[in-house]
N, C-alpha and C positions, 0 to 999 in steps of 0.2 A: 568920929573915923581917925585913922591914924596919921603919921606925918608922911606925907607923900609928896613928889615934885613931877612935873613933866619937862619935857624939852621938845621944843618945836623944830620945823624945817630948817630954822636959821640958827639952832644950836641955843636958843634962849629959853631958860627954864623959869618956871613959875612955881611958886609954892601952893599946894592946896587949891588949885583953881575948882569952881562949883562946876557942876554937872553942865550946864550951859557952855561955859568956856572949854570944858573937856570936849564936848559935840563939835565946837568951833575949830579946835586944834586938829581934830580927825578930819573935819571936812576941808582944810587946806592940802590934803593929799590927794583931792579932786581937782584940785586947780592946776594950769598950766606951769605954773611955776614950781610945783613939785620935782618936776625932772632937772630942774637947774638949780635946786636949793643946796645949799651947804650940807644937809644931811638928808640921806635917803628916806628917813623914817621919823617917826615922831613916837615919843615914849613916855612910859609914866613908872615911875620907881617908888617902891613903898621903902622909905627910908629906915623905917622901923625893923623890917624884916630881910631886906636887901634882894627882895623879888624886882624884877623888871619886865614889862610887857612893851616890847616894840611894835609898831604897826607901819607896814609899808604900802604904798599906794597900789602895789599888786594884789593886796588882800593876804599876803602872808603876815602872820602874827609870830613873834617868838616870846618865848617864855624863859627868863633865865635867873639863877641865883648868882648876883654880882659878888656875894662875899665868900662863895665856894666855889673854886676854878675846877673841881672834881666834879661838879654836878653840871652834867651835860645840858645843853640848852634844849628845849622842845620848840616845836613849831606847828602851825595849822595853816592851811592853804584856803584860799577862798573865802576869808572872813568878811562878812558884811560889816560896814560902819557901825551899824547898829550892834551887831555881837561885839564887835571891838570896844564900843562903849561901855557895854555891859560887863565885858572883861576887865576894863580898865576900873570900873566902880566896884568890882569885886575885890581888886588889888589893892584899890586906895582905903577899903574897909577891912583890910586883913584877911579876906575869906579864902585863905588858900586850900581849904578842904573842897570848896566849890571849883575853885581854878584847876585843882589838880584832877578832878574829875572829867575834866573836858577831853577831849579825843586827840591828845598832843601826840605828835610823833618825834621821834629822835633820828638822827643821821645814821644811827647804826643800824637801821633797816627794819625797825619795828614798826 
């Protein structure tokens, strides 16, 4: 796998957590404390390619290129935790083709 890190609801980053830990980080979104946490989302960033996936308690997932401000962020709604885990695993592995094939939407109305 590529170099990646996560950031949890408290803003704490972990370098290359395994699948079980990724699932545990996502599960914190379903705890009562997610409403009062320092951050409204948990995220995974692929440090090699600059892509990020943020997951919110509401089921919204955003996909954005952190290294290119001209690249508009994309999002999906109603994403299950299992689907979010799958997306995170794809990003951690650098599988951008699989990620880009997902039904992302952009704020521009598409």
